[in-house]
C-alpha positions in Angstrom: 18.0 -41.1 50.4 16.4 -41.7 46.6 13.0 -43.2 46.5 12.9 -45.1 43.1 9.2 -45.4 41.9 9.3 -47.4 38.6 6.0 -48.4 36.5 7.0 -51.8 35.5 4.2 -52.2 33.4 6.1 -50.5 30.6 8.4 -52.7 28.9 11.7 -51.3 29.4 11.2 -49.8 32.9 12.9 -52.7 34.6 16.0 -52.4 32.3 16.1 -48.2 33.2 15.4 -49.1 36.9 18.3 -51.2 37.2 20.3 -48.7 35.2 19.5 -46.0 37.6 20.3 -47.9 40.4 23.8 -49.0 39.1 24.4 -45.3 38.2 23.3 -44.3 42.3 25.4 -47.4 43.4 28.5 -45.5 41.5 27.8 -42.2 43.2 27.3 -44.1 46.4 24.1 -42.5 47.1 21.2 -44.2 49.5 18.3 -45.8 47.7 15.4 -47.8 48.4 12.3 -49.1 46.2 8.6 -50.4 47.3 8.5 -53.6 49.1 6.1 -55.1 46.0 9.4 -54.4 43.8 11.3 -56.9 46.2 11.2 -59.9 44.0 12.7 -58.0 41.2 15.4 -55.9 42.3 16.8 -57.7 45.6 19.7 -58.4 43.6 20.7 -54.6 43.1 18.6 -53.1 46.1 19.2 -53.7 49.9 16.1 -51.5 51.2 12.7 -51.9 50.5 9.8 -50.4 52.1 6.3 -49.6 51.9 4.8 -46.9 50.2 4.2 -44.7 53.3 7.2 -45.1 54.8 9.4 -44.5 51.5 7.8 -41.3 50.7 8.4 -40.1 54.3 12.0 -41.0 54.2 12.8 -39.7 50.9 14.8 -36.8 50.3 14.0 -37.0 46.4 11.8 -39.4 44.5 12.9 -40.7 41.2 9.6 -42.0 39.4 10.6 -44.3 36.2 7.7 -44.8 33.6 5.6 -42.3 31.6 3.8 -39.2 32.4 1.1 -41.2 34.4 3.5 -42.8 36.4 5.2 -39.1 37.2 1.7 -37.7 37.9 0.8 -40.0 40.3 4.3 -39.8 42.2 4.8 -36.2 42.0 1.2 -35.8 44.1 2.6 -38.3 46.5 5.8 -36.5 46.9 4.0 -33.2 47.0 2.6 -34.6 50.0 5.6 -35.5 51.7 7.1 -32.2 50.9 9.7 -33.4 48.7 10.8 -32.7 44.8 10.5 -35.5 42.3 12.6 -36.2 39.2 10.8 -38.3 36.3 12.8 -40.6 34.4 10.9 -41.8 30.8 10.5 -45.3 30.4 7.4 -44.6 28.3 6.7 -43.0 24.9 6.2 -39.2 25.2 6.4 -38.1 29.0 6.7 -34.3 29.0 7.2 -34.7 32.6 10.4 -36.2 32.3 13.6 -34.6 33.4 15.5 -37.5 32.0 15.6 -39.6 29.0 17.2 -43.4 29.6 20.5 -42.2 27.9 21.1 -39.4 30.1 21.4 -41.4 33.4 25.2 -40.1 33.7 23.8 -36.8 34.7 22.3 -38.2 38.0 25.8 -36.6 39.5 24.1 -33.6 39.5 21.6 -34.6 41.9 24.5 -35.3 44.6 26.5 -32.1 43.5 23.6 -30.0 43.6 23.5 -28.7 40.1 19.9 -28.8 39.6 17.0 -26.4 40.0 13.2 -27.2 41.0 10.3 -26.0 39.2 7.1 -25.6 41.6 4.3 -26.1 39.5 0.7 -25.1 40.2 -1.5 -28.0 41.0 -5.5 -27.7 41.2 -7.8 -28.3 44.2 -11.3 -29.8 43.1 -14.3 -30.5 45.3 -17.3 -32.6 44.4 -20.1 -30.5 46.3 -23.5 -31.9 47.0 -26.4 -30.1 48.4 -23.4 -27.5 49.5 -21.6 -30.0 51.4 -18.0 -31.3 50.2 -18.3 -35.2 49.4 -14.9 -35.5 47.6 -11.6 -33.6 47.2 -8.6 -34.1 44.8 -5.2 -32.5 43.8 -4.2 -32.6 40.6 -1.2 -31.8 38.8 -2.9 -32.3 35.0 -6.5 -31.9 34.8 -9.9 -32.1 35.7 -12.3 -33.6 33.2 -16.1 -33.3 33.5 -18.3 -34.9 30.8 -20.2 -38.0 29.3 -19.1 -41.4 30.3 -20.1 -44.4 28.5 -23.6 -43.0 26.7 -23.1 -41.7 23.2 -25.2 -38.2 24.1 -23.5 -34.7 24.5 -23.7 -33.2 28.0 -24.8 -29.7 29.0 -22.7 -28.3 31.8 -22.7 -24.4 33.1 -19.4 -23.1 34.0 -19.1 -20.1 36.4 -16.4 -18.0 37.1 -16.3 -16.2 40.5 -20.0 -16.3 40.9 -20.3 -15.0 37.2 -21.5 -17.6 34.6 -19.0 -17.8 31.7 -21.2 -19.9 29.5 -23.6 -23.2 29.2 -21.4 -25.9 27.0 -23.4 -28.7 25.2 -20.4 -30.9 24.4 -18.8 -34.0 25.2 -17.5 -32.1 28.2 -15.3 -29.3 29.5 -11.3 -30.0 30.7 -10.2 -27.9 33.3 -6.3 -28.0 33.4 -3.0 -26.3 34.9 -0.2 -24.9 32.5 1.4 -28.5 33.1 -1.6 -29.9 31.9 -2.3 -27.7 28.8 0.1 -30.3 27.2 -2.3 -33.4 28.0 -5.9 -34.1 27.0 -6.6 -30.3 26.6 -3.8 -30.2 23.9 -5.9 -32.9 21.9 -9.0 -31.1 22.2 -7.3 -28.2 20.5 -6.2 -25.9 23.7 -3.5 -23.9 23.9 0.1 -24.8 25.3 0.7 -22.8 28.2 4.7 -22.5 29.9 4.3 -24.7 32.7 5.6 -21.6 35.1 2.8 -19.2 34.2 0.2 -19.7 36.8 -3.4 -19.7 35.5 -6.1 -22.1 35.0 -7.2 -23.4 31.2 -10.6 -24.1 30.3 -11.2 -26.2 27.2 -14.5 -27.5 25.9 -14.5 -30.9 24.2 -16.3 -31.2 20.9 -18.8 -28.3 21.8 -22.0 -28.2 19.6 -20.9 -24.2 18.7 -18.6 -22.5 16.6 -18.2 -19.9 19.0 -17.1 -21.8 22.2 -13.2 -21.7 22.3 -10.5 -22.4 25.1 -10.6 -19.7 27.8 -7.3 -18.7 30.2 -8.2 -17.5 33.6 -6.3 -16.0 36.4 -4.7 -18.2 38.8 -6.9 -17.2 41.5 -10.1 -17.7 39.9 -12.6 -20.2 41.2 -14.4 -22.1 38.8 -17.9 -23.8 39.0 -19.1 -26.8 37.1 -23.1 -27.2 37.5 -24.5 -30.3 36.1 -27.8 -30.1 33.7 -28.2 -33.2 33.0 -30.1 -36.7 34.1 -28.6 -38.0 37.5 -25.7 -40.6 36.1 -25.1 -39.3 32.7 -21.8 -37.3 33.9 -18.6 -38.1 35.2 -15.6 -36.7 36.5 -11.9 -37.7 35.8 -9.2 -36.3 38.2 -5.9 -36.4 36.3 -7.1 -39.0 34.4 -7.8 -41.8 37.1 -11.0 -43.7 38.0 -14.6 -42.2 36.6 -16.2 -40.4 39.4 -20.0 -40.4 39.0 -21.5 -37.1 39.6 -24.6 -37.2 41.9 -27.8 -35.1 41.6 -27.7 -31.3 42.8 -24.0 -31.3 42.8 -21.3 -29.3 41.2 -17.4 -29.7 41.4 -15.8 -26.5 42.3 -11.9 -26.0 40.9 -9.1 -23.8 42.2 -5.8 -23.2 42.8 -4.3 -25.8 45.1 -2.1 -24.6 48.1 0.2 -27.4 47.1 2.8 -27.5 44.4 4.3 -30.4 42.4 8.0 -29.6 42.6 10.1 -30.9 39.1 13.6 -31.5 39.5 15.1 -29.9 36.5 18.6 -31.2 35.8 19.0 -30.0 32.1 19.5 -26.6 31.0 16.6 -27.0 27.9 14.1 -24.6 27.7 10.1 -25.1 28.0 10.4 -24.7 24.1 13.2 -27.1 23.6 11.0 -29.8 25.5 7.8 -29.4 23.8 9.5 -29.0 20.3 11.4 -32.5 21.2 8.4 -34.4 22.5 6.0 -33.3 20.0 8.6 -34.2 16.9 9.1 -37.7 18.7 5.3 -38.6 19.1 
């Protein structure tokens, strides 16, 4: 069964979702949506489930929206152990495997003419007084830095218990190769092929000419230590809600034991996708 997850806040997401449903009907494929979508799509879909059941019953997840929608769905699909196909209903959507005009290629999901890219994820832990108080899995990145105040922050970064540097900056981004085309790219970080497993550290507006992005092995363990007054530093996991970092705490980031499994239908390379998306931005 195909689980269809649309982000209806996107202006064309409803039209794209209807087109996907119509294509799957032509292919005699079983599909379902969330209960919350029933009022919009009851004329075209007969199966609706709560979120937990939908992911549990799915063989493939189809997320329709921008990168945020695809990332959020990819983490839930990873927990359920199923692959995901992103369909662009946003602006750039680096993670989308199809554009709205390419829906005829959905027949390849039925015939098995596709591959699956297993993308590395990050596991991030908020540690207070030696105890883990929060845990996150991230497809793209972890950002630690200033929240609403204007002052820069001081953060010490350790890698495998050895100090890398102390950064006086707006913050630091720890990202996967997949996330190298997100916030890290805007902050001057390099673009990394998403199938090259590594961990990328990108300082944001560092107050130094000599602090530049660094790439670490995928088995590295990074520690971010807050050297500021309590309440000045926040963490954002895959761009989600701000998490205040309490006193006497640190954030540990390492490779997750989970992967985000993205379906690849087309034969275009990472460089092809990168050039097409950046030209359209």
